[in-house]
C-alpha positions as CSV (number, residue, x, y, z in Angstrom):
1,M,97.3,127.8,121.6
2,P,95.9,124.9,123.6
3,G,92.2,124.5,123.3
4,K,92.0,126.6,120.1
5,T,89.5,125.4,117.6
6,T,89.5,125.9,113.9
7,T,86.3,127.0,112.1
8,L,86.0,125.5,108.7
9,P,85.0,128.0,106.0
10,R,81.4,127.6,105.0
11,I,81.6,129.1,101.5
12,T,84.6,128.4,99.4
13,K,85.2,129.9,95.9
14,F,87.7,128.3,93.5
15,T,89.0,130.7,90.9
16,N,91.6,130.6,88.1
17,C,90.8,126.9,87.5
18,R,89.8,124.7,84.6
19,I,86.7,122.5,84.9
20,I,85.0,119.8,82.7
21,R,82.3,121.0,80.4
22,G,81.3,118.1,78.1
23,N,84.5,116.9,76.5
24,E,86.5,120.0,77.1
25,L,88.2,121.9,79.9
26,V,86.9,125.5,80.3
27,E,87.8,128.3,82.8
28,Q,85.1,128.8,85.3
29,D,84.8,129.6,89.0
30,V,83.2,127.1,91.4
31,W,81.5,127.9,94.7
32,I,80.8,125.2,97.3
33,D,79.1,125.2,100.7
34,S,80.5,123.0,103.5
35,L,77.3,123.2,105.5
36,S,75.0,121.7,102.8
37,G,77.9,119.8,101.2
38,K,76.7,121.0,97.8
39,I,78.0,123.0,94.9
40,L,76.4,126.5,94.6
41,R,75.2,128.5,91.6
42,D,77.9,131.1,91.7
43,Q,75.9,133.9,90.0
44,E,72.9,133.4,92.3
45,A,75.1,133.2,95.4
46,F,76.8,136.5,94.7
47,Y,74.2,138.6,93.0
48,E,70.9,137.4,94.4
49,L,71.7,135.9,97.8
50,H,74.6,138.4,98.4
51,I,76.8,135.7,99.8
52,S,80.5,136.4,100.0
53,P,83.0,133.5,100.1
54,D,84.7,132.8,103.4
55,E,87.7,131.6,101.5
56,V,88.9,132.2,97.9
57,I,91.3,129.6,96.5
58,D,93.4,130.5,93.4
59,L,94.2,127.3,91.6
60,D,96.7,128.9,89.3
61,G,95.3,127.1,86.2
62,R,95.0,123.7,87.7
63,I,92.1,121.3,87.0
64,L,89.1,121.2,89.4
65,A,87.3,117.9,88.7
66,P,84.5,115.9,90.4
67,G,85.7,113.2,92.8
68,L,86.5,109.9,91.1
69,I,84.0,107.0,91.1
70,D,85.2,103.3,91.1
71,V,82.5,100.8,90.3
72,Q,84.7,97.7,90.8
73,L,86.9,97.6,93.8
74,N,87.6,94.4,95.7
75,G,89.5,95.9,98.6
76,A,92.4,98.2,99.5
77,Q,94.8,99.1,102.3
78,G,95.1,95.4,103.2
79,F,91.4,94.9,103.6
80,D,89.3,92.5,101.5
81,F,85.5,93.1,101.2
82,S,84.9,89.4,100.6
83,V,86.5,88.2,103.9
84,P,84.3,88.4,107.0
85,K,85.8,89.4,110.3
86,S,85.1,88.0,113.8
87,S,82.7,90.9,114.5
88,K,80.9,93.6,112.5
89,E,82.8,96.2,114.5
90,E,86.1,94.8,113.3
91,Y,84.9,94.6,109.7
92,D,83.6,98.2,109.8
93,E,86.9,99.4,111.1
94,G,88.6,97.9,108.1
95,L,86.1,99.8,105.9
96,R,87.0,103.1,107.6
97,I,90.7,102.5,106.8
98,V,89.8,101.7,103.1
99,N,87.6,104.9,102.8
100,K,90.3,107.2,104.1
101,G,93.0,105.5,101.9
102,L,90.9,105.8,98.8
103,A,90.2,109.4,99.3
104,R,93.9,110.1,99.2
105,T,94.0,108.7,95.7
106,G,91.1,111.0,94.5
107,V,88.3,108.4,94.8
108,T,85.4,109.9,96.7
109,S,82.7,107.3,95.9
110,Y,82.8,103.6,95.0
111,L,81.1,100.2,94.8
112,P,82.7,97.8,97.2
113,T,82.9,94.5,95.3
114,V,82.4,91.0,96.7
115,V,83.6,88.1,94.6
116,S,81.9,84.7,94.2
117,S,81.3,83.5,97.7
118,A,79.1,81.1,99.8
119,P,75.7,82.6,100.8
120,E,76.7,83.0,104.4
121,V,79.6,85.3,103.4
122,Y,77.1,87.6,101.6
123,W,74.7,87.6,104.5
124,K,77.6,88.6,106.8
125,V,79.4,91.3,104.8
126,L,76.7,93.0,102.7
127,P,74.9,94.8,105.5
128,S,78.1,96.8,106.0
129,L,78.6,97.6,102.3
130,G,75.4,99.5,101.4
131,P,75.2,103.1,100.4
132,S,76.8,105.3,103.1
133,G,74.0,107.9,102.8
134,P,73.7,111.2,104.7
135,K,75.3,109.8,107.8
136,H,78.6,109.8,106.0
137,R,80.9,112.6,107.2
138,A,83.5,114.4,105.1
139,E,86.3,113.2,107.4
140,D,85.2,109.6,106.7
141,G,86.7,109.7,103.3
142,A,85.3,107.9,100.3
143,E,81.7,106.7,100.5
144,S,80.0,103.5,99.3
145,L,77.3,103.9,96.7
146,G,76.1,100.3,97.2
147,A,77.7,96.9,96.9
148,H,78.7,95.2,93.7
149,V,78.4,91.4,93.9
150,E,80.5,89.8,91.3
151,G,79.1,86.2,91.1
152,P,78.4,83.5,92.1
153,F,76.1,83.1,89.1
154,I,78.9,83.0,86.6
155,S,80.3,80.6,84.0
156,P,82.6,77.9,85.4
157,G,84.6,78.1,82.2
158,R,85.1,81.9,82.6
159,N,85.6,82.1,86.3
160,G,89.0,83.6,86.3
161,I,90.2,83.2,89.9
162,H,86.7,82.8,91.4
163,K,86.5,79.4,93.2
164,T,84.4,77.0,91.2
165,E,83.0,75.2,94.3
166,V,80.9,78.3,95.3
167,L,79.5,79.0,91.8
168,Q,75.7,78.5,91.3
169,A,73.2,78.2,88.5
170,T,69.9,79.8,89.4
171,E,66.5,78.5,88.2
172,E,64.0,80.5,90.3
173,F,64.4,84.0,91.5
174,E,64.2,82.7,95.0
175,D,67.7,81.2,94.4
176,V,69.0,84.8,93.9
177,I,67.2,86.0,97.1
178,Q,68.5,83.0,99.1
179,C,72.1,83.6,97.9
180,Y,72.4,87.3,98.7
181,G,69.7,87.7,101.4
182,K,66.3,89.4,100.7
183,A,67.1,92.5,102.7
184,N,70.2,93.1,100.6
185,I,68.5,93.1,97.2
186,S,65.0,94.5,97.8
187,G,63.4,97.4,99.5
188,D,64.6,101.0,100.1
189,S,67.3,99.8,102.5
190,K,68.9,97.3,100.1
191,T,72.7,97.2,100.0
192,V,73.3,95.8,96.5
193,K,73.6,98.2,93.6
194,M,75.1,96.0,90.9
195,I,75.3,92.3,90.2
196,T,77.7,90.7,87.7
197,A,76.4,87.4,86.3
198,A,76.5,85.3,83.2
199,P,73.1,85.5,81.4
200,E,73.5,82.1,79.8
201,I,73.9,80.2,83.1
202,G,70.7,78.6,84.4
203,S,67.7,81.0,84.1
204,M,69.6,84.1,85.1
205,V,68.6,86.0,82.0
206,N,64.9,85.7,83.0
207,H,65.7,87.3,86.4
208,I,67.2,90.5,84.9
209,P,63.8,92.4,84.8
210,S,63.2,91.5,88.5
211,L,66.6,92.9,89.5
212,A,66.1,96.0,87.4
213,A,62.7,96.6,89.0
214,Q,64.6,96.8,92.4
215,G,67.0,99.4,91.0
216,I,69.8,96.9,90.7
217,I,72.2,97.2,87.7
218,Y,72.7,93.9,85.9
219,S,76.2,93.6,84.4
220,I,77.2,90.9,82.0
221,G,80.5,89.3,83.1
222,H,82.5,86.1,83.7
223,S,80.4,84.8,80.8
224,D,80.7,82.6,77.8
225,A,77.6,84.2,76.2
226,S,77.3,84.4,72.5
227,Y,76.5,87.7,70.8
228,E,72.8,86.6,70.6
229,Q,72.7,85.7,74.2
230,A,74.3,88.9,75.2
231,M,71.9,90.9,73.1
232,N,69.0,89.1,74.7
233,A,70.4,90.1,78.1
234,T,70.4,93.8,77.2
235,K,66.8,93.5,75.9
236,Q,65.9,92.1,79.3
237,G,67.5,95.1,81.0
238,A,71.3,94.5,81.3
239,T,73.1,97.9,81.2
240,M,76.7,97.1,81.9
241,I,79.6,94.8,81.0
242,T,82.1,93.9,83.7
243,H,85.8,94.3,82.8
244,L,85.4,94.1,79.0
245,F,87.5,91.4,77.3
246,N,88.5,89.7,80.6
247,A,86.8,86.5,81.7
248,M,84.5,86.3,78.6
249,R,84.3,84.6,75.2
250,P,86.9,86.3,72.9
251,F,85.9,88.3,69.9
252,Y,85.5,86.1,66.7
253,H,84.6,87.5,63.3
254,R,81.7,85.1,62.9
255,N,80.5,85.5,66.5
256,P,81.6,88.8,68.1
257,G,80.4,87.6,71.6
258,I,79.8,90.2,74.3
259,F,82.2,92.6,72.7
260,G,79.8,92.8,69.8
261,L,77.4,94.8,71.9
262,L,79.6,97.8,71.4
263,G,79.0,97.7,67.7
264,Q,75.3,97.0,67.5
265,N,72.8,99.6,66.2
266,E,70.2,99.3,68.8
267,R,70.2,101.9,71.5
268,P,71.1,102.4,74.3
269,R,74.2,100.3,74.1
270,P,75.5,99.1,77.5
271,F,78.2,100.7,79.6
272,Y,81.4,98.7,79.9
273,G,84.2,98.6,82.4
274,V,87.9,98.7,81.3
275,I,90.9,98.0,83.5
276,A,93.6,100.3,82.1
277,D,96.5,99.1,84.3
278,G,98.7,97.9,81.4
279,I,98.3,94.3,82.5
280,H,94.7,93.2,81.9
281,L,94.4,94.7,78.4
282,H,96.6,95.7,75.5
283,P,96.4,99.5,74.9
284,T,95.1,98.8,71.3
285,S,92.2,96.7,72.7
286,I,91.2,99.6,74.9
287,R,91.5,102.0,71.9
288,I,89.3,99.8,69.7
289,A,86.6,99.5,72.4
290,Y,86.7,103.3,73.1
291,N,86.4,104.1,69.4
292,A,83.5,101.8,69.0
293,H,81.5,103.2,72.0
294,P,83.2,106.2,73.6
295,D,80.2,107.3,75.7
296,G,80.0,103.9,77.5
297,L,83.5,103.4,78.7
298,I,84.0,103.4,82.5
299,L,87.5,103.0,83.9
300,V,87.7,100.6,86.9
301,T,90.6,99.4,88.9
302,D,89.3,95.9,89.9
303,A,91.8,96.6,92.8
304,M,92.5,94.2,95.5
305,K,93.6,94.6,99.1
306,L,97.2,94.3,98.1
307,C,97.2,97.9,96.7
308,G,100.0,99.7,98.5
309,L,101.6,96.6,100.0
310,P,105.1,95.4,99.1
311,D,105.7,92.7,96.6
312,G,105.4,89.1,97.8
313,V,103.0,86.2,98.1
314,Y,99.7,86.8,100.0
315,D,96.8,84.6,101.1
316,W,93.6,85.2,99.2
317,T,89.9,84.5,100.1
318,N,89.5,80.8,99.4
319,G,92.8,79.3,100.5
320,E,94.6,80.3,97.3
321,R,97.6,82.6,97.3
322,I,98.4,85.6,95.1
323,V,101.7,86.8,93.9
324,K,102.2,90.6,93.8
325,S,105.0,91.8,91.5
326,G,104.6,95.6,91.0
327,A,101.1,96.2,89.7
328,R,100.8,92.6,88.5
329,L,98.8,90.2,90.6
330,T,98.6,86.5,89.6
331,L,97.3,83.3,91.2
332,E,100.2,81.4,92.6
333,G,101.4,78.6,90.3
334,S,99.6,80.0,87.3
335,D,99.6,83.0,85.0
336,K,95.9,83.9,85.8
337,I,95.5,87.6,86.4
338,A,94.1,88.1,89.9
339,G,92.9,91.7,89.9
340,S,94.7,95.0,89.8
341,S,96.9,97.0,92.2
342,A,96.7,100.2,90.2
343,T,94.9,103.3,91.5
344,L,92.1,104.9,89.5
345,I,94.1,108.0,88.6
346,E,96.8,105.8,87.2
347,C,94.2,104.2,85.0
348,V,93.1,107.6,83.9
349,N,96.6,108.5,83.0
350,N,97.2,105.3,81.1
351,F,93.9,105.6,79.2
352,R,94.6,109.2,78.2
353,R,98.0,108.2,76.8
354,W,96.8,105.2,74.9
355,S,93.4,106.3,73.5
356,N,94.2,109.9,72.4
357,A,91.2,110.9,74.5
358,S,91.2,114.5,75.7
359,T,91.8,115.2,79.4
360,A,88.1,115.9,79.9
361,E,87.1,112.7,78.1
362,A,89.5,110.6,80.3
363,L,88.1,112.2,83.5
364,N,84.5,111.7,82.3
365,A,85.2,108.0,82.3
366,V,85.7,108.0,86.1
367,T,83.1,110.7,86.9
368,A,80.2,111.6,84.6
369,T,79.9,108.2,82.9
370,P,79.8,106.0,86.0
371,A,77.3,108.5,87.6
372,R,75.0,108.0,84.6
373,L,75.3,104.2,85.0
374,L,74.4,104.5,88.6
375,G,71.5,106.9,88.0
376,L,73.3,109.7,89.9
377,E,73.4,112.4,87.2
378,G,73.3,115.8,88.8
379,V,74.4,114.3,92.2
380,K,77.8,112.8,91.5
381,G,80.4,113.1,88.8
382,T,79.6,116.7,88.0
383,L,80.4,120.3,89.1
384,E,76.9,121.5,88.3
385,S,75.1,123.5,91.0
386,G,73.2,121.3,93.4
387,A,75.6,118.4,93.0
388,D,77.5,116.9,96.0
389,A,80.7,119.0,96.5
390,D,83.1,116.1,96.0
391,L,86.0,117.6,94.3
392,I,89.7,117.0,93.4
393,V,92.4,119.4,92.4
394,L,94.7,118.0,89.7
395,T,98.0,119.1,88.3
396,D,98.7,118.2,84.7
397,A,102.4,117.9,84.1
398,L,104.8,116.1,81.9
399,D,106.5,113.1,83.5
400,P,109.9,112.5,81.9
401,Y,109.4,108.8,81.9
402,S,105.7,108.1,81.4
403,G,104.5,111.3,79.6
404,P,101.5,113.5,80.5
405,T,100.5,112.8,84.0
406,L,97.6,113.9,86.3
407,T,98.4,114.0,90.0
408,V,96.0,114.5,92.8
409,D,96.9,117.6,94.8
410,Q,93.7,118.1,97.0
411,V,90.5,116.2,97.7
412,W,87.3,117.8,99.0
413,K,84.4,115.8,100.3
414,R,81.0,117.4,100.8
415,G,82.6,120.8,100.7
416,V,85.4,120.1,103.2
417,K,89.0,119.7,102.3
418,I,90.1,116.3,103.6
419,Y,93.4,115.8,101.8
420,D,96.3,118.0,100.6
421,S,99.3,116.4,99.0
422,G,101.5,119.1,100.6
423,K,100.4,118.1,104.1
424,A,100.3,114.9,106.0
425,A,96.6,115.5,106.9
426,V,94.1,118.3,106.8
427,N,92.3,119.1,110.1
428,N,93.5,115.7,111.3
429,Q,90.9,114.0,109.1
430,L,92.9,111.7,106.9
């Protein structure tokens, strides 16, 4: 009827579902509250608070998992985080399109990533890329957990497709502040959550403690660092490696380089990103890394704005052009890999097939493990009571061509269903 409004259920109970507990899937009910946006303690809700669910959803044995977290994403839906627009309003509108598109793929949280750029680019775009925070509504889709700045303090010899003319070598910490903008890397309202930099360039290694003191994750990447230099970076506070194997000194038996950090005895060993799109890395390389340090592996897409667009040649950020051929993105006129066009759930499926990891272990690599990296244990990447009710419903089926495949059936953000694969949209939200 015209004018009729739909009241969203406040308390939803999921039953007959499998959830992640450690490295296994177990059968357990889950209760969520759309008002608080949190997961409830089911026994307390029913027996002590005498709450009855407004809606009971029987998942018929499907998997209920935390929403996926991507810590390296350059853009999506035709929008590039590294390209300023004519106005902040236009840029923010592009972000809204990205957030809704990501949610449809099961990603509910992410770090928008800005590649090596001139300082004025960081000053212009970073204020829009900070943590979304409480103001973020369920219908907005995926939320930012803070920006990831990849460069410009990287090795010119390991730059990948980053433009060499914008690269810098820092001496004083003031150089870092000047590059990104003080408000973006300090204080409670800072927008940057992670910085990828080469520790051997300039005095960057000496600035790691200062960044860590601001709650900023230092990730070793685009680096020609030796094993000893990489070890020193971790001792200074580096806790992450950006897209392991790519844009770094190769493993050598007399100098294992950055990869050697996975095999050293000192604890804690760093987390490390892996792009399991079938292009960036050979499946055996992924399997070797995972076997060396299973608790640190984080699947990332390194996705660019071309995700979902047809094959062809596209302009990039610095006057270069990128060729898209299926999932493969390369710099025009070369064979340099230019990011990924795979979704995170596709990377999960590839990783599970190649590594012999369990379904729970594969999902942990995009939920619990990135949450630990980001210091968000108990908030993101888990179905424990008190955590944000960011959930996805997955079907685990056998694809006749590619093998065991997880598909995203539903996405819930802060206790509200925002996507259902069987519908064009839910409550006109996505």
